[in-house]
N, C-alpha and C positions, 0 to 999 in steps of 0.2 A: 038116801042122800039127796038133799035139795040144793039145786044150783041157784046161785045168786044171779040177779039180772046183770047184764054187762054194763059197765059204767062207760058210756060214750062221751062223757064230758071231757075226759082227757084227750080224746081223739078229735074233738071239734077244733077246727082251725088248722089241723095238719093236712098237708097236701101230699098226694102220692105221685108216683112216677108218671102215671098217665096224664095227670094235670100238668106237670112240668114239661112233658113231651109236647104238649100243645100250646100251653099258655105261659111259658117262661117269661118273666119280666126282663126288661133291659137294664143293663148295668148303667148307673149314673156316670161312672167314670169313662167308660169306653163305648157304650152302646151295644155291646154283645149280650146275648142271652145269658142270664145268670141263675145260679142255683144256690140254695141255702147251705149246702154242705158238700164236701168232696164225695161222700158216699152217694148222695142224690145225683150229683153230676155224672158220676160213673154209671149209675143205674140207667139214667136217661140216655146216655151215650150208647149203652148196650141195646136199648130199644130203637133209637133213631139210626144208628150205624152198625147193624149186626155184622160181625165178622171183621170189622175194622178196629185197629188198635187206637183208642182215643185216650188222651191224657188230660186229667183234670188239674187246673192250676188256680191259685188264689189271686183275686184282684179286689183289694179294698174290702175284705171281709166276706166277699161272695166268691163263688167258684164258676169257672168257665171250662169248656172242653176244647181241645185242639188235637189235630192229628200229628203235630210235630212232637218229636222227642225232646227231652230236656236240653240236650247238647245243641240242637238246631235252634231252639228258642233263645238260648244264651248267646249264641253266635249272632243272631238277628238283633238282639238288644245291644250288643257291643258295636255292631256296625251302625246302628241308628245313633248311638251315643257319639261315635266318632264323626259322623256326618253333620251332626248339629252343633 
């Protein structure tokens, strides 16, 4: 059996967890570190914050991580909406 050479052309341009743990770009909307997918955001959170429960949320097509749960985040949004 002859193995074919691996096709690296599909993998070119893909960034891994280690890259985003160090060099995550900033979100244009809010200035926080952003990740291309919810899965990547969760994976980076596991590396950067081991043992802490982090939640990934969407912001303008990109994802961020926070330590707040969904209920606390919704409460904060409501309070900011009432104040403004």
